N, C-alpha and C positions, 0 to 999 in steps of 0.2 A: 504493500499500499504506499503509493505518496503521499503527502499530505505538501499541498503546494499555501505558502502564505506571505503575501506582502510584506513589504516591513515595519510597516503600521501594525500589520496583524500581531508580527512576533514582537513588538514590544509589549503590543496589552499581553501575549502569553504570558512573555516576563511577566509582567503586575499579577495577572492572576496567579501564577504558581509561588509567586512573592506570597501570597494572599491565603493560598495555600498551604504553604512553607509553614507560615507562624501559627494556624488552626494547628496542625498537625504535632509541632514543637517547641511554641515560644515556652510554655508551661513547664514541657520536659526537661528533668537532669539527665537523663540521655534519649537517646531514640529509641521508640519501641518497634518490636521487630515486623510487625506488623504494616508500617506505615514504608519499613524498605523498596516496595515497590514503586510507591511515588518519590522517594529518595533521586529511585535509580532514573526513572522515566524526568524526574526535573534536571537531572544530571544531562541527559543526554540533549533535553533542550538547551541548558544555560549553554553545553559544550558550541554551540553553534552558533553562539552571540556573534561572535567574531566574523563569519560568513555573514550575516546579515549588517553588517558596520556599527557593531555594540560594543565592541572591544571595551569600549569604557566603562560599562556597567555590570561587567562581570569580571571579578579576580581568582585566580585559583589560588586555593589555600593550601600549599605543600603538606604542612604539619599534618593538615585534619585530610588529605589530597582528596578533595574535592573542590569541584568548582562554586562559591558564593557571589552573591549580589555585593555588587562595589558600592565605594560611598558613595558615591555619584549617582549611580540606580536608585539608594535610599534618599538622597536627594531632590532627586528631577520627579521618582514616581509618585503617581496618588495614591499608589498601593497602599503607604501607613496611613491617610487621611482618610481610605475605607475602613483597616482592621481600627482604628483610632474610635472613629462614631459606630461602628458593630460593636467593639465592646465596652464604649457607654450603655448603648443601648439593651446590652446585654446583662451586664452589670443592674440598672434599675429593673428593668424586668425580673431578673432571677431574685435580686431585693426584694422585691414586693411581692413574687409568687412562694417566697419560703416566709413572707411574713402573714398573708392571708391562709397560707398552710397552718403555720403556728395558730394563728387563732381561731379558727374553724377549730382548730381539734381543740383548744381551752374553751369555747366554748356547749363543741358535744361531744366531743373526746376521739380517740384516735378510733374503735374499734367500727363508732357509729359515723365517721368520716368514711371509712371504708366500703363502710356499705350503701353507701348511697350511690344514686346512679348517677352517669354524668349532667342528665340536661339538670339534677337535684342541685348537686354539686357545684357547676357554675351557676344557678340559681343565689345560694347560699355565699359562694367567694364573690360575686358582683357588686356585692355593697362594701368587701374589705379594700377588694381592686380599684374602686374608683377612690374611695378614701386615701388613701396609698399614693395612687396617681399626682392626684391631687396635692398630698403633701410634698412629694417630691416635686412636680412641677414649680410649687411655688416657693418652696424653699430647700431642697438637695438634701445633704445632710444636714442641715444646721442644727434641724430639734431634734436629731437622733442620738441618744444617753442611752449606756447603762446605767444603770439607777442603783446599781453594789457601788458605783465609782462615786457618785455623787452622793448618796446620800449616811457616807461615811459606814456602811458595813460593809463586811470581808476585810480579811486580815491584810489585803494588798492595797485595798484602796487609797491608804495616806501612802503610802511606798510611789503609787505609779505615776500618782498628780504631782510629787515632790519634788 
């Protein structure tokens, strides 16, 4: 199979691979074995960068024995902007969803929550979801507090704030 790409399309492919690499590896101390096929594909594409005139966007890391995105690529690519936007959206969504689940468990208990049908669960979660959505939109994390830290309870509260 041959894949014919224009220079512009190849540049877009480099950016998509940068985003994929971030998703797969950014928070891992070591690369999981199951991502090896993706890394191998990435390496094939990065090895072709010079033939498309993008030698300034890819470096070869002799120590790691693999191609990596260059500093120029990081500074000129919108990939990091997309990643930052995704991570920001994911943060707020995950924070709200975890708080919604916590609050519903506090209200009805975990066994009852597990028994709810999807539509009923959504109906019960919706007021919490709206509450947290409005709160985070208006105040971000400014009004989120760990009560023990501010009430003087707990043996570590004084040490943590001093």
